[in-house]
C-alpha positions in Angstrom: 71.9 140.2 180.3 73.9 140.8 183.5 77.5 139.6 184.1 76.5 136.5 186.0 74.2 135.3 183.2 76.8 136.1 180.6 79.5 134.2 182.6 77.2 131.2 183.0 76.4 131.2 179.3 80.1 131.4 178.4 80.8 128.5 180.9 78.2 126.4 179.3 79.4 127.2 175.8 83.0 126.4 176.6 81.8 123.1 178.1 80.1 122.3 174.8 83.2 123.2 172.9 85.4 121.0 175.1 83.1 118.0 174.6 82.9 118.6 170.9 86.7 118.9 170.5 87.3 115.8 172.7 84.9 113.9 170.5 87.1 114.5 167.4 90.2 113.9 169.5 92.4 116.5 167.9 93.3 118.3 171.1 96.4 117.7 173.2 95.9 116.7 176.8 97.2 120.1 178.0 94.8 122.0 175.8 91.9 119.8 177.1 93.1 120.5 180.6 93.0 124.3 180.1 89.5 124.2 178.6 88.4 122.0 181.5 89.7 124.6 184.0 87.8 127.3 182.1 84.7 125.1 181.9 84.7 124.4 185.7 86.1 127.7 186.9 84.8 130.3 184.5 86.9 133.1 183.1 90.6 132.9 184.1 93.7 134.8 183.3 96.8 133.1 181.9 98.3 133.5 185.3 95.3 131.7 186.9 95.6 128.9 184.4 99.3 128.6 185.1 98.7 128.4 188.8 96.0 125.7 188.4 98.3 123.6 186.1 101.4 124.2 188.2 103.4 125.6 185.3 105.1 128.9 184.6 103.1 131.8 183.1 105.2 131.5 179.9 104.4 127.8 179.6 100.7 128.5 180.0 100.7 131.2 177.4 102.1 129.0 174.6 99.9 128.0 171.7 
């Protein structure tokens, strides 16, 4: 499996995870937002997530 296929499989799996967790509604809105970014954008660093959310790197790395 090449990197592109692996990334696509991970994106699809994260999407399934997001939907499953949302279904049981035990996730905070911030956590759901982060998983949504990962679902749509693929692998991201904490700095990337912080930039997308408009928060500090430290805020994005909590939890």
